[in-house]
C-alpha positions, 0 to 999 in steps of 0.5 A: 499500499506504500504505493498509493501515497506515491500515486495519490502525490503524483496525481495531486502535482500533475494536476496542479501543475496542470490546472496552473498553466491552463489558467497560466494559458487560458487566463481566467475561464474556469472551462478551459481549464479544468477540459485540459487539466483533466484530458491531462490528468486523464492521458493514456501514457499517465495512466499506462504509467500506473500499473507498474512504472511507478518513477515513470508516472512523474509527469508533473514535471514535465508540465511544470518545466511547460508552466516554468517556461510560459511564466516568462512569455505570459509576463513581460516584467518577470524576473530572468533571475526567479526562472532560472532559479526555479529552473535549477531547483526543478531541474534538481527534483527531476534528477533526483526522481527520474533522471529519463524525465529529467532530459525532458525537462531539461530540454525544456528548460534550455529551450526556456533560456535561449528563449530568454536569450532570443527575445533579448530580455538577458544578457549572454553572459546571463544566459551563461550564468544560468545556464552554468545555475541549470547544469550545476544543480543537475552535476550535484543532483547526479553526484549526489544521488550515485548517477557518476559512478567512477570507475566504471564498473556499475551498481553490480556486485556479487550477491546483490540479487542474494542480499537485496531487500524491498520495503515489505521484506519487514512484515512479510519474509518471503518477499526477500529478493 
């Protein structure tokens, strides 16, 4: 049952970011906002992942990246520093959750940074500084969570499956391995 809490959290975050994104895109009209959020909540890729790929159900990360991307586009007075701060935090969080989804998030955030440069809302030095902040957050996360393995040996070793244990093994020893 511990996966139920994760599913509730993921679907709640997914709905919250979908509502915020559609509110930003559609304005204060409730029907398009609710219809768009419901469409994204019931999307087949998300519901398909709920059958066992729990780490890949975090589609809210991509929605959050799209929301952060759209914030400076919707408001010309939006702070570029805030964009890069949110982007670095989202890069950290997405890499901590799932590197596969983090790649998509980093692409969207990078496109947002290029858009700000293209619109001349940030100088080239500021653009490089922002990308350095995002890249530093991503690199720190990769190192902290062991995504870079020195020596190229990987995580495999003798007895890995024999000594492994999932979270329910404390209550049911038959689940060892």
